[in-house]
C-alpha positions in Angstrom: -17.7 4.3 -18.4 -15.8 7.0 -20.7 -15.5 11.0 -20.1 -18.8 13.5 -20.3 -17.4 15.8 -23.2 -16.7 15.8 -27.1 -15.7 13.9 -28.5 -16.8 10.9 -26.5 -20.5 11.6 -26.3 -20.1 11.1 -30.0 -18.1 7.9 -30.0 -21.5 7.0 -27.2 -23.9 7.9 -29.7 -23.0 6.9 -33.0 -20.0 4.1 -31.5 -20.3 2.4 -28.3 -24.1 2.6 -27.8 -25.5 1.0 -31.1 -23.1 -1.7 -30.4 -23.7 -2.3 -26.7 -27.5 -3.1 -28.1 -26.3 -5.1 -31.2 -25.1 -7.7 -28.3 -28.2 -7.6 -26.4 -27.2 -5.7 -23.6 -28.8 -2.3 -22.1 -26.3 0.8 -22.1 -26.3 2.9 -19.0 -24.0 6.4 -18.0 -23.9 7.8 -15.8 -25.1 11.1 -17.1 -28.6 9.3 -18.2 -29.3 9.2 -14.4 -31.8 12.2 -13.7 -32.5 11.8 -10.0 -31.6 14.3 -7.2 -29.4 11.5 -5.8 -25.2 11.8 -4.9 -24.0 10.7 -8.4 -20.6 8.7 -6.4 -24.0 6.1 -5.0 -25.0 5.9 -8.6 -21.5 4.9 -10.0 -21.2 2.4 -7.1 -24.4 0.4 -7.9 -24.8 0.8 -11.8 -20.8 -0.7 -10.8 -22.8 -3.0 -8.7 -25.5 -4.3 -11.0 -23.9 -3.7 -14.4 -23.4 -7.6 -16.2 -20.1 -6.1 -17.7 -19.2 -2.8 -18.2 -16.8 -0.7 -20.3 -13.5 2.0 -19.6 -13.2 4.5 -22.4 -9.4 5.1 -21.4 -8.1 7.9 -23.5 -7.1 10.7 -22.0 -6.9 8.9 -18.5 -9.7 10.1 -17.0 -9.2 10.6 -13.3 -13.0 9.6 -13.3 -12.5 6.4 -15.2 -9.7 5.6 -13.2 -11.3 5.6 -10.5 -14.7 4.0 -11.8 -12.1 1.2 -13.6 -10.5 0.4 -9.7 -14.4 -0.3 -8.5 -15.0 -2.2 -10.8 -11.7 -4.7 -10.8 -12.2 -4.4 -7.0 -15.0 -6.6 -6.7 -14.2 -8.5 -9.8 -16.4 -6.7 -12.4 -15.8 -7.8 -16.3 -14.6 -4.9 -18.1 -14.2 -4.0 -21.7 -10.5 -1.6 -22.0 -10.7 0.5 -25.0 -8.2 3.3 -26.1 -7.2 5.3 -28.8 -3.9 4.8 -27.8 -1.6 2.5 -25.5 0.2 5.7 -24.4 -3.0 6.4 -21.7 -3.3 2.9 -20.8 -1.6 2.9 -17.3 1.2 0.0 -16.7 -0.7 -2.4 -14.9 -3.2 -2.8 -16.9 -1.0 -3.1 -20.0 -1.5 -6.9 -19.7 -5.2 -6.7 -20.0 -7.2 -6.5 -23.2 -7.8 -3.7 -24.7 -9.6 -2.7 -27.9 -7.1 -0.4 -30.0 -8.5 2.0 -32.2 -7.3 4.3 -35.3 -8.7 7.5 -36.4 -7.0 7.4 -39.1 -8.1 4.4 -40.6 -11.5 6.0 -42.3 -13.7 3.3 -40.8 -12.6 2.8 -37.8 -15.9 3.3 -35.9 -17.2 1.3 -37.8 -14.0 -1.4 -36.8 -14.3 -0.7 -33.2 -17.9 -1.5 -33.0 -17.7 -5.1 -34.3 -15.2 -4.9 -31.8 -17.1 -4.4 -29.2 -20.4 -6.1 -30.0 -17.5 -9.5 -30.7 -15.9 -8.2 -26.8 -19.1 -8.0 -25.0 -20.6 -11.3 -25.8 -17.1 -13.1 -25.4 -17.6 -12.1 -21.9 -21.3 -12.7 -21.4 -20.5 -15.8 -22.9 -17.3 -16.4 -20.0 -17.5 -13.8 -17.5 -15.0 -14.7 -15.5 -12.3 -14.2 -18.1 -12.8 -11.1 -18.7 -11.3 -10.5 -15.0 -7.7 -10.3 -14.3 -6.6 -14.0 -12.2 -6.4 -11.1 -9.5 -9.4 -9.5 -8.5 -11.4 -13.2 -9.2 -11.0 -14.0 -5.0 -13.9 -12.7 -3.2 -12.9 -9.0 -0.6 -14.7 -8.5 2.2 -15.3 -5.2 2.9 -14.1 -2.8 6.1 -16.2 -0.3 6.0 -18.4 -1.5 9.2 -22.1 -3.0 7.9 -24.5 -0.5 8.1 -28.7 -1.8 7.4 -30.3 0.1 4.5 -32.7 1.4 7.1 -29.8 3.2 9.3 -29.0 4.2 6.3 -31.5 6.0 5.1 -32.9 7.5 8.8 -28.8 8.4 9.2 -29.9 10.8 5.9 -32.5 12.0 7.1 -31.5 13.1 10.5 -28.6 14.8 8.0 -31.2 16.1 6.3 -33.4 18.0 8.9 -30.4 19.4 11.1 -29.7 20.6 8.6 -33.1 22.5 8.0 -32.8 23.4 11.3 -30.0 25.4 11.5 -31.1 27.0 8.2 -34.6 28.0 10.0 -33.3 29.5 13.1 -30.6 30.9 10.7 -33.3 32.8 9.3 -35.0 33.9 12.4 -32.1 35.2 13.6 -31.8 37.4 10.7 -35.2 39.1 10.5 -34.9 42.7 12.9 -37.8 43.4 15.4 -36.8 46.5 14.0 -38.0 46.1 11.1 -41.3 44.0 12.3 -41.6 46.4 14.2 -42.3 49.0 11.4 -45.5 46.7 9.4 -47.4 48.2 12.6 -46.4 52.3 12.5 -50.2 53.9 11.2 -49.4 56.9 11.3 -46.9 59.4 11.5 -46.5 59.9 15.3 -46.0 56.3 15.7 -43.0 56.9 12.6 -41.5 58.7 14.8 -41.5 57.3 17.5 -40.4 54.2 16.1 -37.5 56.3 14.6 -36.9 57.6 17.9 -37.0 54.4 20.0 -34.4 52.8 16.8 -32.5 55.6 16.0 -29.5 54.5 18.9 -29.6 51.2 17.5 -30.1 51.1 14.0 -28.1 53.5 10.7 -30.4 56.8 10.5 -29.4 55.9 6.4 -31.0 52.2 7.0 -34.1 53.8 9.0 -35.0 56.5 6.3 -34.2 53.4 3.8 -36.9 50.6 5.0 -39.1 53.9 5.6 -38.8 54.4 1.3 -39.5 50.9 0.6 -43.0 50.1 2.9 -45.4 50.3 0.7 -48.4 51.7 3.3 -45.8 54.8 4.4 -46.8 57.3 2.3 -44.0 59.5 0.7 -42.4 62.1 1.4 -42.5 60.9 5.5 -38.7 59.5 4.7 -37.5 62.2 4.1 -39.6 64.2 7.0 -37.6 61.8 8.9 -34.6 62.0 8.6 -35.0 66.3 8.5 -36.4 65.9 12.7 -33.3 64.0 13.3 -30.6 65.2 11.4 -31.6 69.3 12.8 -32.9 67.8 16.6 -30.2 68.0 18.8 -31.0 64.1 19.1 -30.0 64.2 15.8 -26.8 65.4 16.3 -25.9 62.8 18.7 -27.2 59.9 16.5 -26.0 57.5 14.4 -26.1 59.7 10.8 -24.3 57.1 8.9 
């Protein structure tokens, strides 16, 4: 659990990941996952599945503290790391924190060794890695829901969304555009324009005529002149 930005991405690849692997564990960050699911759902699953969690508290990242709170709430052992105690909230300062000093030329090696030792110690006695207040099993207050029911609800939500999008797409279709597709002569084009002239601005009708691949060039200008210069056109919607 750490910020996903420089220089922490480098810390992860050069220090945290090698240290965790040296301790015999598989390191996983949320951005290691490439799947179309809700990120909070993935993080919650990773917290529950992880044997040991590690939280980099430097910069007081809100996401890190949110995930740390979830980890403590379910009684998971967490190793705390920070560059300075100033980034460790008062409520956590009584816990063990692995500190590192970047002014020390060998700070990376020292931090890696500390993490290796902390992971191994936590695996040997995971209970000690959990603050005493969080060792009591806590019952969730959330309404219970079977996995199948949860998936069905999510599927129904997606179906409703698709139906809404389809309905909007259907309502946005213009019947005057559909009828233009059936025009195959100049006379039909005039009839079509005469029918829709009072409902659709002339400039819009002319634009659609120009766009239509089956209507010869020049027809749009002809129709425009007809409706601009006739008595019918003078009372219409010339925009």
